[in-house]
Rosetta silent file (secondary structure, phi, psi, omega in degrees, C-alpha in Angstrom):
SEQUENCE: MIAVEIEKKLKAYNGLQVLRIKKTFLPGGITRITGPSGAGKTTLLKMIAGLISPDSGIIKTNDTNWFDASQKTNLPPQQRRVGFVFQDYALFPNMTVKQHLEYATVDAEWITRLLTIGGLETFTTHKPDHLSGGQQQRLAIMRALAIKPKLLLMDEPFSALDLKMKSALITDLQVLFTELGTTTLIVSHNPQELDGVSGDELEIG
SCORE:     score description
SCORE:     0.000 S_00000001
   1 L     0.000  134.812  176.035    0.000    0.000    0.000 S_00000001
   2 E  -116.116  119.415  178.126    1.217    3.493   -0.878 S_00000001
   3 E  -111.108  127.660 -176.629   -0.351    6.354    1.068 S_00000001
   4 E  -125.077  125.643  172.896    0.261    9.905   -0.164 S_00000001
   5 E  -142.437   92.480 -169.527   -0.796   13.103    1.589 S_00000001
   6 E  -139.110  162.207  172.000    1.346   15.935    0.276 S_00000001
   7 E  -133.147  145.945  178.577    1.430   19.524   -0.931 S_00000001
   8 E  -150.077  128.236  175.121    3.749   21.133   -3.459 S_00000001
   9 E   -75.979  132.836  179.639    3.808   24.663   -4.879 S_00000001
  10 E  -119.511  141.841  173.153    3.947   24.648   -8.679 S_00000001
  11 E   -81.528  125.782  179.857    4.850   27.445  -11.052 S_00000001
  12 E  -124.806  166.934 -177.806    1.998   27.969  -13.496 S_00000001
  13 L   -61.579  -25.133 -179.799    1.381   30.399  -16.347 S_00000001
  14 L  -104.988   25.826  179.080   -0.952   32.351  -14.077 S_00000001
  15 E   109.089 -153.969 -179.679    1.401   32.374  -11.088 S_00000001
  16 E   -86.871  141.619  169.152    1.801   29.837   -8.303 S_00000001
  17 E  -131.651  160.002 -176.587   -0.643   27.021   -7.725 S_00000001
  18 E  -111.973  124.797  174.340   -0.610   24.345   -5.034 S_00000001
  19 E   -87.470  118.917  177.847   -0.766   20.646   -5.837 S_00000001
  20 E  -119.406  122.859 -179.223   -2.603   18.843   -3.044 S_00000001
  21 E  -128.982  127.907  170.947   -2.863   15.067   -3.152 S_00000001
  22 E  -133.733  107.490 -171.866   -4.458   12.760   -0.596 S_00000001
  23 E  -157.358  141.633  172.228   -4.728    9.248   -1.949 S_00000001
  24 E  -111.244  126.386 -179.697   -4.109    5.624   -1.004 S_00000001
  25 E  -103.342  120.033 -173.288   -2.973    3.317   -3.794 S_00000001
  26 L   -76.279  148.279 -179.567   -3.873   -0.307   -3.134 S_00000001
  27 L   -57.882  132.196  176.653   -1.320   -3.123   -3.549 S_00000001
  28 L    78.004   -1.130 -178.051   -1.348   -4.583   -7.035 S_00000001
  29 L   -87.837  161.071  175.613   -3.786   -1.975   -8.324 S_00000001
  30 E  -113.859  129.019  177.104   -3.523    0.231  -11.396 S_00000001
  31 E  -120.713  124.970  175.339   -4.332    3.942  -11.125 S_00000001
  32 E   -89.440  125.746 -179.355   -4.716    6.173  -14.173 S_00000001
  33 E  -108.370  116.527 -176.700   -3.656    9.750  -13.404 S_00000001
  34 E  -123.796  169.004  179.440   -5.219   12.328  -15.706 S_00000001
  35 L   150.653  166.992 -177.826   -5.532   16.098  -15.841 S_00000001
  36 L   -68.810  162.760  177.195   -4.597   19.126  -17.919 S_00000001
  37 L   -59.356  135.396  178.480   -1.047   20.036  -18.889 S_00000001
  38 L    85.477    2.397 -177.454    0.815   21.695  -16.015 S_00000001
  39 L   -75.896  -19.743  178.444   -1.497   20.301  -13.329 S_00000001
  40 L   113.657   17.441 -177.723    1.342   18.392  -11.643 S_00000001
  41 H   -63.073  -51.322  179.484    0.936   14.814  -12.891 S_00000001
  42 H   -65.779  -37.523  178.133    4.649   14.269  -13.603 S_00000001
  43 H   -59.407  -40.677  178.177    5.568   16.168  -10.436 S_00000001
  44 H   -60.247  -47.094  179.157    3.481   13.720   -8.390 S_00000001
  45 H   -60.041  -43.378 -177.622    5.329   10.732   -9.843 S_00000001
  46 H   -67.368  -31.948  176.641    8.707   12.345   -9.203 S_00000001
  47 H   -69.341  -40.819  178.289    7.781   13.109   -5.590 S_00000001
  48 H   -64.658  -38.364 -179.325    6.742    9.496   -4.984 S_00000001
  49 H   -73.614  -18.751 -177.975    9.987    8.279   -6.584 S_00000001
  50 L    91.902   11.503 -179.305   12.069   10.651   -4.448 S_00000001
  51 L   -79.614  -28.736  169.570   13.406   12.657   -7.389 S_00000001
  52 L  -136.986  163.196 -174.470   11.919   15.868   -5.979 S_00000001
  53 L  -109.427  140.903  170.952   10.521   16.658   -2.540 S_00000001
  54 L   -65.283  163.684  173.609    7.053   17.822   -1.501 S_00000001
  55 L   -77.826  -32.419 -179.697    6.782   21.036    0.515 S_00000001
  56 E  -157.393  164.384  174.384    4.860   19.229    3.243 S_00000001
  57 E   110.131 -162.745 -173.752    3.134   15.978    4.080 S_00000001
  58 E  -138.279  140.045  166.996    3.851   12.247    4.119 S_00000001
  59 E  -123.600  120.462 -170.989    4.545    9.493    1.589 S_00000001
  60 E  -132.095  136.384  172.622    4.268    6.100    3.220 S_00000001
  61 E  -121.009  121.372 -174.054    4.532    2.525    1.967 S_00000001
  62 L    51.722 -115.243 -178.967    3.200   -0.123    4.328 S_00000001
  63 L  -106.398   13.463 -177.369    4.915    0.784    7.627 S_00000001
  64 E  -111.172  127.731  174.853    7.819    2.729    6.152 S_00000001
  65 E   -84.309  115.683  174.195    7.845    6.494    5.749 S_00000001
  66 E   -80.030  -37.501  178.491    9.561    7.417    2.495 S_00000001
  67 E  -142.358  132.025  174.826    8.929   11.093    3.111 S_00000001
  68 E  -147.642  104.436 -175.145    7.746   12.868    6.251 S_00000001
  69 H   -60.627  -38.273 -176.114    8.232   16.625    6.326 S_00000001
  70 H   -68.917  -30.223 -179.951    7.567   16.891   10.062 S_00000001
  71 H   -98.753    0.364 -176.572   10.230   14.260   10.875 S_00000001
  72 L    56.335   37.298  175.567   12.601   15.423    8.113 S_00000001
  73 E   -93.897  132.770  178.549   12.535   11.902    6.649 S_00000001
  74 E  -158.120   89.380 -178.714   13.303   11.618    2.936 S_00000001
  75 L   -66.488  138.554  178.236   14.558    8.283    1.604 S_00000001
  76 L   -69.892  160.709 -177.609   16.661    8.575   -1.575 S_00000001
  77 H   -54.795  -36.899 -177.450   15.351    7.017   -4.804 S_00000001
  78 H   -59.801  -36.235 -178.267   17.751    4.042   -4.566 S_00000001
  79 H   -79.268  -19.132  179.506   16.161    2.952   -1.294 S_00000001
  80 H   -81.693  -23.806  175.363   12.620    3.283   -2.640 S_00000001
  81 L    51.542   52.060 -179.152   13.315    0.777   -5.457 S_00000001
  82 L   -99.475  138.434  170.934   10.639    2.193   -7.710 S_00000001
  83 E   -82.752  132.399 -175.974   10.354    1.392  -11.410 S_00000001
  84 E  -132.886  123.090  173.572   10.053    4.634  -13.400 S_00000001
  85 E  -102.671  108.213 -176.350    9.199    5.063  -17.086 S_00000001
  86 L   -79.653  150.220 -179.862   10.215    8.616  -17.977 S_00000001
  87 L   -61.091  -33.898  179.119    8.355   10.626  -20.597 S_00000001
  88 L   -97.856   12.996  175.622   11.638   11.199  -22.473 S_00000001
  89 L    75.442  -38.738  178.382   12.670    7.525  -21.900 S_00000001
  90 L    52.462   44.838  178.022   16.029    8.476  -20.237 S_00000001
  91 L   -83.316  156.864  178.615   17.883    5.703  -22.059 S_00000001
  92 L   -87.527  118.771 -172.751   21.669    5.352  -22.006 S_00000001
  93 L   -63.374  -27.496 -175.618   22.977    6.230  -25.510 S_00000001
  94 L   -96.863    4.278  178.972   26.002    3.907  -25.337 S_00000001
  95 L  -103.229  141.540  173.664   24.140    0.838  -24.063 S_00000001
  96 L   -75.291  170.734  177.240   22.487   -1.787  -26.255 S_00000001
  97 H   -54.367  -49.472 -177.201   18.932   -2.943  -25.651 S_00000001
  98 H   -65.858  -38.289 -179.891   20.148   -6.012  -23.775 S_00000001
  99 H   -64.190  -32.801  175.876   22.669   -4.025  -21.728 S_00000001
 100 H   -59.125  -41.616 -179.004   19.872   -1.742  -20.514 S_00000001
 101 H   -76.641  -37.486  178.833   18.126   -4.755  -19.012 S_00000001
 102 H   -66.527  -26.049  176.778   21.342   -6.361  -17.742 S_00000001
 103 H   -64.450  -28.976 -175.802   22.102   -3.097  -15.936 S_00000001
 104 H   -98.399  -24.669 -177.169   18.952   -3.673  -13.863 S_00000001
 105 L  -152.881  152.608  175.623   18.963   -7.472  -13.397 S_00000001
 106 L  -103.522    4.022 -177.705   21.184  -10.530  -13.810 S_00000001
 107 L   -79.094   97.643 -174.993   18.188  -12.847  -14.328 S_00000001
 108 H   -62.526  -37.846 -179.755   18.731  -14.017  -17.928 S_00000001
 109 H   -65.540  -41.198  178.713   15.363  -15.782  -18.124 S_00000001
 110 H   -66.122  -41.178  177.195   13.539  -12.645  -16.986 S_00000001
 111 H   -59.236  -46.022  179.432   15.477  -10.537  -19.513 S_00000001
 112 H   -60.075  -41.629  179.763   14.456  -12.902  -22.311 S_00000001
 113 H   -64.957  -42.766  179.298   10.818  -12.695  -21.248 S_00000001
 114 H   -64.921  -40.620  178.069   10.894   -8.905  -21.151 S_00000001
 115 H   -60.159  -39.164  179.593   12.524   -8.716  -24.577 S_00000001
 116 H   -67.963  -47.089  179.666    9.734  -10.891  -25.955 S_00000001
 117 H   -61.132  -38.812 -179.326    6.943   -8.876  -24.338 S_00000001
 118 L   -80.643   -3.226 -178.181    8.519   -5.665  -25.608 S_00000001
 119 L    64.637   33.900 -173.659    8.937   -7.060  -29.122 S_00000001
 120 L  -116.358    9.613 -172.760   12.646   -6.320  -28.884 S_00000001
 121 L   -64.376  -21.868  177.970   14.170   -9.791  -29.161 S_00000001
 122 L   -96.709    7.082 -177.790   15.655   -9.048  -32.599 S_00000001
 123 L  -120.783   21.729 -171.142   17.092   -5.701  -31.481 S_00000001
 124 L   -61.236  -28.764 -177.293   19.232   -6.834  -28.527 S_00000001
 125 L   -97.186    1.905 -178.678   22.470   -5.382  -29.944 S_00000001
 126 L   -81.943  141.985  171.928   20.936   -2.085  -31.070 S_00000001
 127 L   -93.332  161.185 -173.879   21.622    1.174  -29.250 S_00000001
 128 H   -50.522  -37.110 -178.577   18.824    3.738  -28.735 S_00000001
 129 H   -61.119  -21.921 -177.499   19.852    5.849  -31.754 S_00000001
 130 H  -103.168   16.411  176.517   19.081    2.870  -33.982 S_00000001
 131 L  -113.194  151.189  173.640   15.611    2.262  -32.526 S_00000001
 132 L   -72.678  169.085  178.109   12.329    3.882  -33.483 S_00000001
 133 H   -59.315  -41.060  178.704   10.481    6.041  -30.966 S_00000001
 134 H   -65.701  -38.993  178.186    8.098    3.191  -30.209 S_00000001
 135 H   -67.072  -40.172  176.815   10.954    0.733  -29.694 S_00000001
 136 H   -61.519  -41.672 -179.012   12.710    3.175  -27.355 S_00000001
 137 H   -65.304  -41.495  178.578    9.502    3.590  -25.386 S_00000001
 138 H   -66.191  -36.709  176.224    9.024   -0.165  -25.057 S_00000001
 139 H   -62.795  -41.839  179.292   12.652   -0.527  -23.933 S_00000001
 140 H   -60.686  -39.067  178.371   12.086    2.117  -21.252 S_00000001
 141 H   -66.951  -45.746 -178.372    9.081    0.139  -19.971 S_00000001
 142 H   -65.100  -38.123  178.100   10.966   -3.162  -19.951 S_00000001
 143 H   -63.040  -40.869  179.199   13.942   -1.612  -18.162 S_00000001
 144 H   -64.019  -32.637 -179.918   11.636   -0.274  -15.444 S_00000001
 145 H   -81.368  -16.064 -173.861   10.148   -3.756  -15.041 S_00000001
 146 L   -59.123  -31.270 -178.815   13.548   -5.484  -14.947 S_00000001
 147 L   -84.529    4.562 -176.253   13.910   -4.893  -11.194 S_00000001
 148 L    50.817   58.191 -172.853   10.470   -6.481  -10.595 S_00000001
 149 L   -69.663  147.094  172.479    9.303   -3.346   -8.797 S_00000001
 150 L   -82.125  -18.583  175.366    6.498   -3.378   -6.259 S_00000001
 151 E  -132.012  125.573 -179.572    5.707    0.165   -7.390 S_00000001
 152 E  -121.943  124.056  179.753    5.847    1.206  -11.049 S_00000001
 153 E  -110.606  124.455 -173.677    5.463    4.834  -12.112 S_00000001
 154 E  -125.750  120.993 -177.291    4.775    5.423  -15.818 S_00000001
 155 E  -106.921  105.076 -178.053    4.761    8.888  -17.406 S_00000001
 156 L    50.478   56.134 -169.034    2.959    8.903  -20.779 S_00000001
 157 L   -77.972  -11.005 -175.315    4.249    5.363  -21.442 S_00000001
 158 L  -119.102   12.927 -171.215    2.274    4.586  -24.609 S_00000001
 159 L   -64.709  -27.145 -176.506    2.420    7.903  -26.484 S_00000001
 160 L   -98.756    6.105 -175.008    4.721    6.620  -29.267 S_00000001
 161 L  -101.706  143.012  175.114    2.892    3.319  -29.857 S_00000001
 162 L   -75.079  168.094 -171.680    0.302    2.597  -32.508 S_00000001
 163 H   -59.308  -43.351 -177.497   -3.096    1.300  -31.418 S_00000001
 164 H   -65.741  -47.116  179.906   -2.397   -2.370  -32.170 S_00000001
 165 H   -63.711  -42.522 -179.025    0.979   -2.429  -30.407 S_00000001
 166 H   -62.325  -45.191 -178.493   -0.366   -0.483  -27.422 S_00000001
 167 H   -61.720  -45.014  179.984   -3.338   -2.819  -26.996 S_00000001
 168 H   -65.831  -41.394 -178.786   -1.173   -5.960  -27.112 S_00000001
 169 H   -66.308  -43.263  179.655    1.403   -4.478  -24.744 S_00000001
 170 H   -60.224  -41.220  178.167   -1.206   -3.351  -22.199 S_00000001
 171 H   -59.757  -47.723  179.632   -2.668   -6.867  -22.160 S_00000001
 172 H   -65.717  -39.077 -178.432    0.757   -8.413  -21.498 S_00000001
 173 H   -65.244  -39.527 -178.798    1.667   -5.773  -18.912 S_00000001
 174 H   -64.469  -32.400  174.310   -1.484   -6.341  -16.884 S_00000001
 175 H   -64.627  -45.039  179.547   -0.571  -10.035  -16.640 S_00000001
 176 H   -63.781  -43.630 -179.274    2.911   -9.062  -15.395 S_00000001
 177 H   -58.519  -42.152  178.922    1.555   -6.541  -12.893 S_00000001
 178 H   -65.296  -43.941 -178.961   -0.702   -9.212  -11.404 S_00000001
 179 H   -62.399  -41.645 -177.033    2.115  -11.763  -11.301 S_00000001
 180 H   -86.243  -12.628 -174.248    4.534   -9.368   -9.595 S_00000001
 181 L    67.674   34.350 -174.571    1.916   -7.749   -7.347 S_00000001
 182 L   -83.262  128.168  170.106    3.019   -4.395   -8.743 S_00000001
 183 E   -82.703  127.288 -171.249    1.142   -1.231   -7.819 S_00000001
 184 E  -125.064  130.463  175.177    1.122    0.863  -10.988 S_00000001
 185 E  -116.265  123.154 -176.047    0.501    4.581  -11.526 S_00000001
 186 E  -120.266  118.172  176.795    0.100    5.667  -15.149 S_00000001
 187 E   -89.436  135.446  174.353    0.063    9.335  -16.154 S_00000001
 188 L  -149.255  139.321  174.886   -1.695   10.290  -19.368 S_00000001
 189 L   -84.559  -10.749 -177.416   -2.868   13.577  -20.848 S_00000001
 190 L  -121.832   96.780 -175.994   -5.303   11.563  -22.960 S_00000001
 191 H   -56.548  -33.294 -178.543   -7.748    9.504  -20.829 S_00000001
 192 H   -65.292  -23.408 -179.105   -8.984    7.577  -23.895 S_00000001
 193 H   -62.459  -26.001 -175.149   -5.449    6.260  -24.387 S_00000001
 194 H  -105.275   21.726 -179.358   -5.910    4.111  -21.277 S_00000001
 195 L   -58.638  -28.488 -179.593   -9.336    2.700  -22.116 S_00000001
 196 L   -83.975    0.987 -177.474   -7.826   -0.786  -22.157 S_00000001
 197 L  -102.768  119.867  178.449   -6.443   -0.417  -18.633 S_00000001
 198 L   -89.309  137.585  178.364   -8.680   -1.564  -15.819 S_00000001
 199 L   157.826 -163.099 -176.752   -8.254    0.145  -12.470 S_00000001
 200 E   -84.729  171.773  178.127   -8.736    3.256  -10.383 S_00000001
 201 E  -140.289  139.977  174.929   -8.518    6.865  -11.557 S_00000001
 202 E  -128.668  118.901  179.354   -7.060   10.031  -10.056 S_00000001
 203 E  -103.407  129.694 -178.544   -7.776   13.340  -11.751 S_00000001
 204 L  -111.838  136.631  176.572   -5.477   16.273  -10.966 S_00000001
 205 L    85.102    0.000    0.000   -6.329   19.892  -11.596 S_00000001
C-alpha cells in the first residue's frame, strides 16, 4: 500500500498554484492519473519516486515512511526501489537494448521474457539511436520492469505506440503486474489512451 498526503507549490502560467494530493494506492492496483497540462501529474510521480521533494506531508509505503516533512525523513530514490518510465525515456545512448536490461537485473530468463513482451528480441544489440520512438519507449518500460518493482510509475508510457501495439502491450503488462503484485501509476494527458487499462482513476487539476 502506498499512502500519499502531500502539498507542493507549482509554477503555473498564471502564477503559483498548489498541488494537493491525498490518496491511497492499493497493492497490485492500477491507477490512471489524468488532468490538464501543467497540473502536476509528472511532479506527483517524481515526488513518490524521491526525485523531488514535496513542501509538506507524508509518503508512506506499508509501515515505512519514504517522506515525512515533520520528521525530516526523505529516503533517496535508490532505497525506494521504484520502477520509473520517464516521458523522455532516459535511455543510455552507449548501451544496447540487452545491456539496458542487464544493468537492472542478472536474471537471464527474466530478460528474455521482457525482450519478448517488448517485441525487442531481434534488437538486442541495437543502441537507442538505432531504434524507433516506439521501440525506445518499449525498452524504457521493460527496463523499469527489470527490477520487478512493487511500485511502477509510468509517465505517458504509450504515447509513441500505434493502437495495435499499445493494446497488445497493455494486455501483457497487466498479466505481469498481477504476477509481480506491482502497484502501478500511469500518467496520461489523454484519458482515452488508457481505455484498455482496468483500475482506479485520479484526476489532478
